[in-house]
Structure formats: C-alpha cells, structure tokens
N, C-alpha and C positions, 0 to 999 in steps of 0.2 A: 194612334195616328198612323194612317197609311202613307207610305212613301210616295212621292210624286212619280209620274211616268219617266221623267228625265233621270231621276235618281235610280230607278229600277233598271233603266236602259244601260247605264254605265257601271252598275254594280256587278262584279263578277263573283261567281260562286267558287268555293274551294275546289281545287282539282281532285279528281278521283284518286284512289290509292293506286290504281293501275297507271295513271298518267304520271304520278309522282315517281313510282318505281322505274318506269321507262325513261323518264327525264334523268334520273340519277344514273341509271345504267349508261345512257348516251353520254352524259358529261364525263363520267369516269373513263369510258371507252376512248373519248377524244383526248383526255388527259394522258392516258397510257401511250397513245400514239405520239404525243408531243414529248413524252419523256425519252423516247427513243430506245428504251431497253425492254427486256422481256420480264413480264410479270406473270407468274403462273395463274392459270384460270381459277384455281381454288382461292388464291389470295384476292383476286379481283372480285369474286363472288362475295367473300367476307367483307371487303371494303364496301361493296354495293349495299349489303345488309346494314352495315354500320351507318352509312350515309343516309339511307332511307329512314332508319330509326331516328337519327338526329333531325332530319327534316320534319318528321311527324311530331317530334317533341317541341319543335319551334314553328309549327305550321302557321299559326296566326301571324307571327312577326314576319315570316317569309312571304306570306300572302300580301301583307300590307306593303312590303317593299319589292314586290315582284317586278316593278317597272325600272328598278335601279340595280343594274347588274354589278356596279362597283361596290355598293353596299352589301349585296349578296356575296360577292367574292371576298370581301373583308370578313363577313360572318363565317364563310367556309374556312378561311385562313385561321381564324381564332378558335373555331369549334370542331372542325373535322380534320384538318390537315395533319396535325401532330399524330393522331392515332393511325391514319392511313399511311403516313410516312414510316412509322415504326413497323406497321404490318408489312409493307412492301419493301422495307429496308432501303429506302432512298432518302436523299437529302430533302429536308422539309422545304427549304427555300426553292429548290429546283421544282419540287412538286407544286408549290403554290404558284410559281410562274407558269408552269405547264397548265394548271387548272385555269388561271386567268386568261391565258391565250386560247384555251379551248372554250371557255364559257363566255368570253367577251367582256370581262370586267376589268 
C-alpha cells in the first residue's frame, strides 16, 4: 500500500552521517563553551567520536524523538554524559547542565 501524499510530505528521512557528525560537534562545542574551562582538542575529538557512535547506535529512537529536546537531553544524560565527564575529568552534573543549556533541553 502506497502512503498518501500528506504522509509523505510530513515524513522526514534520516539525517546523513555528515549532518549527524556536524550536529554532535556543534553540540559539544557549545557545551565546552558553557563549562567555562579548557578541554584539550584531543579529548574533545574523542568525545565527538564517542557521541557520534552512540547516536548511530540509537538513531531510530533519536529520529523518532527529534522534536522533543527535553527527551533527547534526558537520553544524553543517561547514555553519553558519564563517559564524556570521565574523559574530560569534569563533574557529570555540571556537564549535564552545560549540555542542556547548549542544546536547549
């Protein structure tokens, strides 16, 4: 059965790998700015790779909730923040708050 024109019009395709990578880079860049401290470039790049990998592993769920930034921020807190906080050697709660402020959730 072919979807109606209205369904096709509002259905969005999954973002490309490039768009996902750039979005993750931008979100972490804004988070670092809000943390107010220095994070070495190498650690930021490792965090970006980790974040992108987690997004790809959960792409379908993230795509389904793409319009709800609060839910996405909650997902980030539960699934990504602990590893990045350990990598960057920062307080996890402070990191989560900085991410929410940067992401808008």
